[in-house]
mmCIF file as gemmi writes it, N, C-alpha and C atoms, coordinates in Angstrom:
data_model
loop_
_atom_site.group_PDB
_atom_site.id
_atom_site.type_symbol
_atom_site.label_atom_id
_atom_site.label_alt_id
_atom_site.label_comp_id
_atom_site.label_asym_id
_atom_site.label_entity_id
_atom_site.label_seq_id
_atom_site.pdbx_PDB_ins_code
_atom_site.Cartn_x
_atom_site.Cartn_y
_atom_site.Cartn_z
_atom_site.occupancy
_atom_site.B_iso_or_equiv
_atom_site.pdbx_formal_charge
_atom_site.auth_seq_id
_atom_site.auth_asym_id
_atom_site.pdbx_PDB_model_num
ATOM 1 N N . MET Axp A 1 ? 100.068 121.122 112.034 1 0 ? 1 A 1
ATOM 2 C CA . MET Axp A 1 ? 101.026 120.145 111.573 1 0 ? 1 A 1
ATOM 3 C C . MET Axp A 1 ? 101.046 118.983 112.567 1 0 ? 1 A 1
ATOM 4 N N . THR Axp A 2 ? 100.963 117.758 112.053 1 0 ? 2 A 1
ATOM 5 C CA . THR Axp A 2 ? 100.981 116.593 112.931 1 0 ? 2 A 1
ATOM 6 C C . THR Axp A 2 ? 102.381 116.012 112.995 1 0 ? 2 A 1
ATOM 7 N N . ARG Axp A 3 ? 102.708 115.502 114.148 1 0 ? 3 A 1
ATOM 8 C CA . ARG Axp A 3 ? 104.025 114.902 114.348 1 0 ? 3 A 1
ATOM 9 C C . ARG Axp A 3 ? 103.996 113.452 113.87 1 0 ? 3 A 1
ATOM 10 N N . GLN Axp A 4 ? 105.049 113.057 113.176 1 0 ? 4 A 1
ATOM 11 C CA . GLN Axp A 4 ? 105.165 111.7 112.671 1 0 ? 4 A 1
ATOM 12 C C . GLN Axp A 4 ? 105.387 110.721 113.827 1 0 ? 4 A 1
ATOM 13 N N . GLU Axp A 5 ? 104.719 109.579 113.775 1 0 ? 5 A 1
ATOM 14 C CA . GLU Axp A 5 ? 104.901 108.541 114.789 1 0 ? 5 A 1
ATOM 15 C C . GLU Axp A 5 ? 106.352 108.056 114.757 1 0 ? 5 A 1
ATOM 16 N N . PRO Axp A 6 ? 106.942 107.791 115.918 1 0 ? 6 A 1
ATOM 17 C CA . PRO Axp A 6 ? 108.303 107.254 115.916 1 0 ? 6 A 1
ATOM 18 C C . PRO Axp A 6 ? 108.312 105.826 115.368 1 0 ? 6 A 1
ATOM 19 N N . ALA Axp A 7 ? 109.413 105.46 114.764 1 0 ? 7 A 1
ATOM 20 C CA . ALA Axp A 7 ? 109.574 104.109 114.228 1 0 ? 7 A 1
ATOM 21 C C . ALA Axp A 7 ? 110.27 103.243 115.268 1 0 ? 7 A 1
ATOM 22 N N . ARG Axp A 8 ? 109.744 102.033 115.471 1 0 ? 8 A 1
ATOM 23 C CA . ARG Axp A 8 ? 110.367 101.056 116.366 1 0 ? 8 A 1
ATOM 24 C C . ARG Axp A 8 ? 110.733 99.85 115.517 1 0 ? 8 A 1
ATOM 25 N N . PHE Axp A 9 ? 111.971 99.404 115.643 1 0 ? 9 A 1
ATOM 26 C CA . PHE Axp A 9 ? 112.482 98.342 114.784 1 0 ? 9 A 1
ATOM 27 C C . PHE Axp A 9 ? 112.437 96.99 115.472 1 0 ? 9 A 1
ATOM 28 N N . LEU Axp A 10 ? 112.27 95.956 114.651 1 0 ? 10 A 1
ATOM 29 C CA . LEU Axp A 10 ? 112.251 94.576 115.12 1 0 ? 10 A 1
ATOM 30 C C . LEU Axp A 10 ? 113.045 93.721 114.14 1 0 ? 10 A 1
ATOM 31 N N . ARG Axp A 11 ? 113.425 92.539 114.609 1 0 ? 11 A 1
ATOM 32 C CA . ARG Axp A 11 ? 114.036 91.542 113.721 1 0 ? 11 A 1
ATOM 33 C C . ARG Axp A 11 ? 113.169 90.296 113.808 1 0 ? 11 A 1
ATOM 34 N N . SER Axp A 12 ? 112.824 89.748 112.648 1 0 ? 12 A 1
ATOM 35 C CA . SER Axp A 12 ? 112.012 88.532 112.639 1 0 ? 12 A 1
ATOM 36 C C . SER Axp A 12 ? 112.867 87.352 113.087 1 0 ? 12 A 1
ATOM 37 N N . ALA Axp A 13 ? 112.2 86.273 113.415 1 0 ? 13 A 1
ATOM 38 C CA . ALA Axp A 13 ? 112.913 85.049 113.774 1 0 ? 13 A 1
ATOM 39 C C . ALA Axp A 13 ? 113.687 84.553 112.552 1 0 ? 13 A 1
ATOM 40 N N . PRO Axp A 14 ? 114.858 83.961 112.758 1 0 ? 14 A 1
ATOM 41 C CA . PRO Axp A 14 ? 115.63 83.429 111.63 1 0 ? 14 A 1
ATOM 42 C C . PRO Axp A 14 ? 114.876 82.299 110.915 1 0 ? 14 A 1
ATOM 43 N N . THR Axp A 15 ? 115.085 82.226 109.615 1 0 ? 15 A 1
ATOM 44 C CA . THR Axp A 15 ? 114.538 81.138 108.799 1 0 ? 15 A 1
ATOM 45 C C . THR Axp A 15 ? 115.652 80.638 107.897 1 0 ? 15 A 1
ATOM 46 N N . MET Axp A 16 ? 115.408 79.561 107.17 1 0 ? 16 A 1
ATOM 47 C CA . MET Axp A 16 ? 116.435 79.068 106.243 1 0 ? 16 A 1
ATOM 48 C C . MET Axp A 16 ? 116.72 80.112 105.165 1 0 ? 16 A 1
ATOM 49 N N . ALA Axp A 17 ? 115.687 80.784 104.696 1 0 ? 17 A 1
ATOM 50 C CA . ALA Axp A 17 ? 115.863 81.791 103.648 1 0 ? 17 A 1
ATOM 51 C C . ALA Axp A 17 ? 116.505 83.066 104.173 1 0 ? 17 A 1
ATOM 52 N N . HIS Axp A 18 ? 116.29 83.368 105.451 1 0 ? 18 A 1
ATOM 53 C CA . HIS Axp A 18 ? 116.808 84.598 106.063 1 0 ? 18 A 1
ATOM 54 C C . HIS Axp A 18 ? 117.396 84.264 107.433 1 0 ? 18 A 1
ATOM 55 N N . PRO Axp A 19 ? 118.614 83.683 107.449 1 0 ? 19 A 1
ATOM 56 C CA . PRO Axp A 19 ? 119.193 83.252 108.728 1 0 ? 19 A 1
ATOM 57 C C . PRO Axp A 19 ? 119.435 84.395 109.707 1 0 ? 19 A 1
ATOM 58 N N . GLY Axp A 20 ? 119.566 85.608 109.215 1 0 ? 20 A 1
ATOM 59 C CA . GLY Axp A 20 ? 119.74 86.765 110.092 1 0 ? 20 A 1
ATOM 60 C C . GLY Axp A 20 ? 118.427 87.43 110.446 1 0 ? 20 A 1
ATOM 61 N N . GLY Axp A 21 ? 117.322 86.807 110.049 1 0 ? 21 A 1
ATOM 62 C CA . GLY Axp A 21 ? 116.014 87.411 110.26 1 0 ? 21 A 1
ATOM 63 C C . GLY Axp A 21 ? 115.765 88.507 109.238 1 0 ? 21 A 1
ATOM 64 N N . ARG Axp A 22 ? 114.589 89.08 109.277 1 0 ? 22 A 1
ATOM 65 C CA . ARG Axp A 22 ? 114.22 90.199 108.406 1 0 ? 22 A 1
ATOM 66 C C . ARG Axp A 22 ? 114.051 91.423 109.274 1 0 ? 22 A 1
ATOM 67 N N . LEU Axp A 23 ? 114.349 92.579 108.712 1 0 ? 23 A 1
ATOM 68 C CA . LEU Axp A 23 ? 114.171 93.829 109.44 1 0 ? 23 A 1
ATOM 69 C C . LEU Axp A 23 ? 112.721 94.278 109.293 1 0 ? 23 A 1
ATOM 70 N N . LEU Axp A 24 ? 112.105 94.548 110.432 1 0 ? 24 A 1
ATOM 71 C CA . LEU Axp A 24 ? 110.72 95.002 110.48 1 0 ? 24 A 1
ATOM 72 C C . LEU Axp A 24 ? 110.684 96.354 111.165 1 0 ? 24 A 1
ATOM 73 N N . VAL Axp A 25 ? 109.624 97.097 110.915 1 0 ? 25 A 1
ATOM 74 C CA . VAL Axp A 25 ? 109.441 98.37 111.608 1 0 ? 25 A 1
ATOM 75 C C . VAL Axp A 25 ? 107.973 98.518 111.982 1 0 ? 25 A 1
ATOM 76 N N . LEU Axp A 26 ? 107.753 99.039 113.165 1 0 ? 26 A 1
ATOM 77 C CA . LEU Axp A 26 ? 106.406 99.361 113.627 1 0 ? 26 A 1
ATOM 78 C C . LEU Axp A 26 ? 106.301 100.872 113.683 1 0 ? 26 A 1
ATOM 79 N N . ARG Axp A 27 ? 105.358 101.414 112.959 1 0 ? 27 A 1
ATOM 80 C CA . ARG Axp A 27 ? 105.072 102.847 113.024 1 0 ? 27 A 1
ATOM 81 C C . ARG Axp A 27 ? 103.57 102.99 113.17 1 0 ? 27 A 1
ATOM 82 N N . GLY Axp A 28 ? 103.159 103.563 114.288 1 0 ? 28 A 1
ATOM 83 C CA . GLY Axp A 28 ? 101.732 103.623 114.584 1 0 ? 28 A 1
ATOM 84 C C . GLY Axp A 28 ? 101.236 102.209 114.817 1 0 ? 28 A 1
ATOM 85 N N . ALA Axp A 29 ? 100.246 101.795 114.052 1 0 ? 29 A 1
ATOM 86 C CA . ALA Axp A 29 ? 99.71 100.437 114.171 1 0 ? 29 A 1
ATOM 87 C C . ALA Axp A 29 ? 100.145 99.552 113.015 1 0 ? 29 A 1
ATOM 88 N N . ASP Axp A 30 ? 101.015 100.055 112.148 1 0 ? 30 A 1
ATOM 89 C CA . ASP Axp A 30 ? 101.407 99.332 110.942 1 0 ? 30 A 1
ATOM 90 C C . ASP Axp A 30 ? 102.798 98.732 111.062 1 0 ? 30 A 1
ATOM 91 N N . ILE Axp A 31 ? 102.921 97.477 110.634 1 0 ? 31 A 1
ATOM 92 C CA . ILE Axp A 31 ? 104.219 96.81 110.58 1 0 ? 31 A 1
ATOM 93 C C . ILE Axp A 31 ? 104.603 96.661 109.117 1 0 ? 31 A 1
ATOM 94 N N . HIS Axp A 32 ? 105.852 97.025 108.818 1 0 ? 32 A 1
ATOM 95 C CA . HIS Axp A 32 ? 106.41 96.888 107.476 1 0 ? 32 A 1
ATOM 96 C C . HIS Axp A 32 ? 107.643 96.001 107.555 1 0 ? 32 A 1
ATOM 97 N N . VAL Axp A 33 ? 107.936 95.307 106.458 1 0 ? 33 A 1
ATOM 98 C CA . VAL Axp A 33 ? 109.132 94.476 106.356 1 0 ? 33 A 1
ATOM 99 C C . VAL Axp A 33 ? 110.004 95.072 105.254 1 0 ? 33 A 1
ATOM 100 N N . LEU Axp A 34 ? 111.316 95.06 105.473 1 0 ? 34 A 1
ATOM 101 C CA . LEU Axp A 34 ? 112.231 95.576 104.46 1 0 ? 34 A 1
ATOM 102 C C . LEU Axp A 34 ? 112.475 94.494 103.42 1 0 ? 34 A 1
ATOM 103 N N . ALA Axp A 35 ? 112.107 94.789 102.193 1 0 ? 35 A 1
ATOM 104 C CA . ALA Axp A 35 ? 112.283 93.882 101.064 1 0 ? 35 A 1
ATOM 105 C C . ALA Axp A 35 ? 113.334 94.482 100.126 1 0 ? 35 A 1
ATOM 106 N N . PRO Axp A 36 ? 113.818 93.72 99.151 1 0 ? 36 A 1
ATOM 107 C CA . PRO Axp A 36 ? 114.825 94.259 98.233 1 0 ? 36 A 1
ATOM 108 C C . PRO Axp A 36 ? 114.39 95.542 97.521 1 0 ? 36 A 1
ATOM 109 N N . ASP Axp A 37 ? 113.085 95.717 97.331 1 0 ? 37 A 1
ATOM 110 C CA . ASP Axp A 37 ? 112.606 96.913 96.631 1 0 ? 37 A 1
ATOM 111 C C . ASP Axp A 37 ? 111.997 97.946 97.57 1 0 ? 37 A 1
ATOM 112 N N . GLY Axp A 38 ? 112.274 97.842 98.863 1 0 ? 38 A 1
ATOM 113 C CA . GLY Axp A 38 ? 111.792 98.84 99.813 1 0 ? 38 A 1
ATOM 114 C C . GLY Axp A 38 ? 110.899 98.225 100.88 1 0 ? 38 A 1
ATOM 115 N N . TRP Axp A 39 ? 110.221 99.097 101.608 1 0 ? 39 A 1
ATOM 116 C CA . TRP Axp A 39 ? 109.364 98.664 102.713 1 0 ? 39 A 1
ATOM 117 C C . TRP Axp A 39 ? 108.013 98.193 102.194 1 0 ? 39 A 1
ATOM 118 N N . ILE Axp A 40 ? 107.546 97.042 102.686 1 0 ? 40 A 1
ATOM 119 C CA . ILE Axp A 40 ? 106.259 96.477 102.288 1 0 ? 40 A 1
ATOM 120 C C . ILE Axp A 40 ? 105.393 96.328 103.533 1 0 ? 40 A 1
ATOM 121 N N . HIS Axp A 41 ? 104.145 96.774 103.427 1 0 ? 41 A 1
ATOM 122 C CA . HIS Axp A 41 ? 103.213 96.666 104.555 1 0 ? 41 A 1
ATOM 123 C C . HIS Axp A 41 ? 102.957 95.19 104.84 1 0 ? 41 A 1
ATOM 124 N N . LEU Axp A 42 ? 103.146 94.805 106.097 1 0 ? 42 A 1
ATOM 125 C CA . LEU Axp A 42 ? 102.996 93.408 106.498 1 0 ? 42 A 1
ATOM 126 C C . LEU Axp A 42 ? 101.689 93.166 107.238 1 0 ? 42 A 1
ATOM 127 N N . GLY Axp A 43 ? 101.208 94.158 107.943 1 0 ? 43 A 1
ATOM 128 C CA . GLY Axp A 43 ? 99.977 93.992 108.711 1 0 ? 43 A 1
ATOM 129 C C . GLY Axp A 43 ? 99.992 94.861 109.949 1 0 ? 43 A 1
ATOM 130 N N . HIS Axp A 44 ? 99.268 94.392 110.964 1 0 ? 44 A 1
ATOM 131 C CA . HIS Axp A 44 ? 99.134 95.175 112.191 1 0 ? 44 A 1
ATOM 132 C C . HIS Axp A 44 ? 99.538 94.391 113.432 1 0 ? 44 A 1
ATOM 133 N N . THR Axp A 45 ? 100.014 93.166 113.248 1 0 ? 45 A 1
ATOM 134 C CA . THR Axp A 45 ? 100.362 92.308 114.375 1 0 ? 45 A 1
ATOM 135 C C . THR Axp A 45 ? 101.837 91.938 114.317 1 0 ? 45 A 1
ATOM 136 N N . LYS Axp A 46 ? 102.516 92.072 115.439 1 0 ? 46 A 1
ATOM 137 C CA . LYS Axp A 46 ? 103.93 91.693 115.521 1 0 ? 46 A 1
ATOM 138 C C . LYS Axp A 46 ? 104.05 90.197 115.248 1 0 ? 46 A 1
ATOM 139 N N . PRO Axp A 47 ? 104.901 89.8 114.288 1 0 ? 47 A 1
ATOM 140 C CA . PRO Axp A 47 ? 105.062 88.377 113.996 1 0 ? 47 A 1
ATOM 141 C C . PRO Axp A 47 ? 105.608 87.614 115.204 1 0 ? 47 A 1
ATOM 142 N N . ALA Axp A 48 ? 105.165 86.385 115.351 1 0 ? 48 A 1
ATOM 143 C CA . ALA Axp A 48 ? 105.659 85.537 116.438 1 0 ? 48 A 1
ATOM 144 C C . ALA Axp A 48 ? 107.17 85.392 116.326 1 0 ? 48 A 1
ATOM 145 N N . GLY Axp A 49 ? 107.851 85.514 117.423 1 0 ? 49 A 1
ATOM 146 C CA . GLY Axp A 49 ? 109.299 85.341 117.447 1 0 ? 49 A 1
ATOM 147 C C . GLY Axp A 49 ? 110.09 86.586 117.104 1 0 ? 49 A 1
ATOM 148 N N . ALA Axp A 50 ? 109.429 87.664 116.702 1 0 ? 50 A 1
ATOM 149 C CA . ALA Axp A 50 ? 110.144 88.907 116.385 1 0 ? 50 A 1
ATOM 150 C C . ALA Axp A 50 ? 110.624 89.553 117.68 1 0 ? 50 A 1
ATOM 151 N N . THR Axp A 51 ? 111.839 90.1 117.631 1 0 ? 51 A 1
ATOM 152 C CA . THR Axp A 51 ? 112.42 90.738 118.814 1 0 ? 51 A 1
ATOM 153 C C . THR Axp A 51 ? 112.676 92.21 118.529 1 0 ? 51 A 1
ATOM 154 N N . TRP Axp A 52 ? 112.559 93.027 119.573 1 0 ? 52 A 1
ATOM 155 C CA . TRP Axp A 52 ? 112.759 94.471 119.435 1 0 ? 52 A 1
ATOM 156 C C . TRP Axp A 52 ? 114.238 94.776 119.26 1 0 ? 52 A 1
ATOM 157 N N . LEU Axp A 53 ? 114.531 95.778 118.431 1 0 ? 53 A 1
ATOM 158 C CA . LEU Axp A 53 ? 115.894 96.256 118.205 1 0 ? 53 A 1
ATOM 159 C C . LEU Axp A 53 ? 115.968 97.735 118.565 1 0 ? 53 A 1
ATOM 160 N N . THR Axp A 54 ? 117.132 98.161 119.02 1 0 ? 54 A 1
ATOM 161 C CA . THR Axp A 54 ? 117.375 99.591 119.177 1 0 ? 54 A 1
ATOM 162 C C . THR Axp A 54 ? 117.688 100.155 117.794 1 0 ? 54 A 1
ATOM 163 N N . ALA Axp A 55 ? 117.72 101.465 117.673 1 0 ? 55 A 1
ATOM 164 C CA . ALA Axp A 55 ? 118.078 102.092 116.395 1 0 ? 55 A 1
ATOM 165 C C . ALA Axp A 55 ? 119.5 101.696 116.002 1 0 ? 55 A 1
ATOM 166 N N . ASP Axp A 56 ? 120.405 101.622 116.98 1 0 ? 56 A 1
ATOM 167 C CA . ASP Axp A 56 ? 121.787 101.216 116.687 1 0 ? 56 A 1
ATOM 168 C C . ASP Axp A 56 ? 121.839 99.778 116.176 1 0 ? 56 A 1
ATOM 169 N N . GLN Axp A 57 ? 121.056 98.898 116.767 1 0 ? 57 A 1
ATOM 170 C CA . GLN Axp A 57 ? 121.019 97.509 116.311 1 0 ? 57 A 1
ATOM 171 C C . GLN Axp A 57 ? 120.427 97.41 114.906 1 0 ? 57 A 1
ATOM 172 N N . ALA Axp A 58 ? 119.434 98.237 114.604 1 0 ? 58 A 1
ATOM 173 C CA . ALA Axp A 58 ? 118.846 98.248 113.261 1 0 ? 58 A 1
ATOM 174 C C . ALA Axp A 58 ? 119.877 98.728 112.239 1 0 ? 58 A 1
ATOM 175 N N . GLU Axp A 59 ? 120.669 99.743 112.598 1 0 ? 59 A 1
ATOM 176 C CA . GLU Axp A 59 ? 121.738 100.206 111.708 1 0 ? 59 A 1
ATOM 177 C C . GLU Axp A 59 ? 122.763 99.103 111.491 1 0 ? 59 A 1
ATOM 178 N N . GLN Axp A 60 ? 123.111 98.374 112.549 1 0 ? 60 A 1
ATOM 179 C CA . GLN Axp A 60 ? 124.062 97.272 112.419 1 0 ? 60 A 1
ATOM 180 C C . GLN Axp A 60 ? 123.485 96.174 111.53 1 0 ? 60 A 1
ATOM 181 N N . TRP Axp A 61 ? 122.194 95.898 111.656 1 0 ? 61 A 1
ATOM 182 C CA . TRP Axp A 61 ? 121.546 94.904 110.808 1 0 ? 61 A 1
ATOM 183 C C . TRP Axp A 61 ? 121.699 95.315 109.341 1 0 ? 61 A 1
ATOM 184 N N . CYS Axp A 62 ? 121.498 96.598 109.06 1 0 ? 62 A 1
ATOM 185 C CA . CYS Axp A 62 ? 121.649 97.099 107.689 1 0 ? 62 A 1
ATOM 186 C C . CYS Axp A 62 ? 123.076 96.897 107.195 1 0 ? 62 A 1
ATOM 187 N N . ARG Axp A 63 ? 124.056 97.257 108.027 1 0 ? 63 A 1
ATOM 188 C CA . ARG Axp A 63 ? 125.46 97.072 107.63 1 0 ? 63 A 1
ATOM 189 C C . ARG Axp A 63 ? 125.752 95.601 107.353 1 0 ? 63 A 1
ATOM 190 N N . ASP Axp A 64 ? 125.286 94.719 108.233 1 0 ? 64 A 1
ATOM 191 C CA . ASP Axp A 64 ? 125.515 93.284 108.052 1 0 ? 64 A 1
ATOM 192 C C . ASP Axp A 64 ? 124.873 92.765 106.771 1 0 ? 64 A 1
ATOM 193 N N . ALA Axp A 65 ? 123.751 93.362 106.381 1 0 ? 65 A 1
ATOM 194 C CA . ALA Axp A 65 ? 123.037 92.956 105.167 1 0 ? 65 A 1
ATOM 195 C C . ALA Axp A 65 ? 123.567 93.669 103.923 1 0 ? 65 A 1
ATOM 196 N N . GLY Axp A 66 ? 124.549 94.567 104.099 1 0 ? 66 A 1
ATOM 197 C CA . GLY Axp A 66 ? 125.112 95.296 102.965 1 0 ? 66 A 1
ATOM 198 C C . GLY Axp A 66 ? 124.216 96.414 102.465 1 0 ? 66 A 1
ATOM 199 N N . LEU Axp A 67 ? 123.362 96.925 103.333 1 0 ? 67 A 1
ATOM 200 C CA . LEU Axp A 67 ? 122.444 98.002 102.958 1 0 ? 67 A 1
ATOM 201 C C . LEU Axp A 67 ? 122.853 99.3 103.632 1 0 ? 67 A 1
ATOM 202 N N . PRO Axp A 68 ? 122.58 100.431 102.992 1 0 ? 68 A 1
ATOM 203 C CA . PRO Axp A 68 ? 122.866 101.708 103.648 1 0 ? 68 A 1
ATOM 204 C C . PRO Axp A 68 ? 121.883 101.949 104.792 1 0 ? 68 A 1
ATOM 205 N N . ALA Axp A 69 ? 122.377 102.523 105.862 1 0 ? 69 A 1
ATOM 206 C CA . ALA Axp A 69 ? 121.517 102.819 107.016 1 0 ? 69 A 1
ATOM 207 C C . ALA Axp A 69 ? 120.42 103.815 106.648 1 0 ? 69 A 1
ATOM 208 N N . ALA Axp A 70 ? 120.554 104.489 105.514 1 0 ? 70 A 1
ATOM 209 C CA . ALA Axp A 70 ? 119.547 105.464 105.078 1 0 ? 70 A 1
ATOM 210 C C . ALA Axp A 70 ? 118.183 104.817 104.841 1 0 ? 70 A 1
ATOM 211 N N . VAL Axp A 71 ? 118.137 103.491 104.639 1 0 ? 71 A 1
ATOM 212 C CA . VAL Axp A 71 ? 116.83 102.845 104.452 1 0 ? 71 A 1
ATOM 213 C C . VAL Axp A 71 ? 115.969 102.998 105.701 1 0 ? 71 A 1
ATOM 214 N N . LEU Axp A 72 ? 116.608 103.197 106.851 1 0 ? 72 A 1
ATOM 215 C CA . LEU Axp A 72 ? 115.857 103.377 108.096 1 0 ? 72 A 1
ATOM 216 C C . LEU Axp A 72 ? 115.107 104.705 108.109 1 0 ? 72 A 1
ATOM 217 N N . ASP Axp A 73 ? 115.572 105.653 107.302 1 0 ? 73 A 1
ATOM 218 C CA . ASP Axp A 73 ? 114.918 106.96 107.215 1 0 ? 73 A 1
ATOM 219 C C . ASP Axp A 73 ? 113.774 106.971 106.205 1 0 ? 73 A 1
ATOM 220 N N . SER Axp A 74 ? 113.641 105.891 105.442 1 0 ? 74 A 1
ATOM 221 C CA . SER Axp A 74 ? 112.617 105.852 104.391 1 0 ? 74 A 1
ATOM 222 C C . SER Axp A 74 ? 111.411 105.002 104.784 1 0 ? 74 A 1
ATOM 223 N N . VAL Axp A 75 ? 111.218 104.801 106.076 1 0 ? 75 A 1
ATOM 224 C CA . VAL Axp A 75 ? 110.077 104.016 106.563 1 0 ? 75 A 1
ATOM 225 C C . VAL Axp A 75 ? 108.783 104.751 106.219 1 0 ? 75 A 1
ATOM 226 N N . PRO Axp A 76 ? 107.8 104.053 105.648 1 0 ? 76 A 1
ATOM 227 C CA . PRO Axp A 76 ? 106.529 104.712 105.317 1 0 ? 76 A 1
ATOM 228 C C . PRO Axp A 76 ? 105.835 105.278 106.554 1 0 ? 76 A 1
ATOM 229 N N . THR Axp A 77 ? 105.065 106.332 106.336 1 0 ? 77 A 1
ATOM 230 C CA . THR Axp A 77 ? 104.313 106.935 107.442 1 0 ? 77 A 1
ATOM 231 C C . THR Axp A 77 ? 102.881 106.468 107.416 1 0 ? 77 A 1
């Protein structure tokens, strides 16, 4: 049985469309962005201006965005 890679969360730089930034996650070598319909694979490179978040900060980001913190548990492997 293989152990799942830990998820590390990031917030993208603010934009006009997303003033609070977008929630990103790095798992292994893959970066995903949280979209209205779930996690979407973004690539393998951390976007410029993205900052690291703790798990608590990622949960707070979800609350601020009106999303359940459970989305953090549904990160693709």
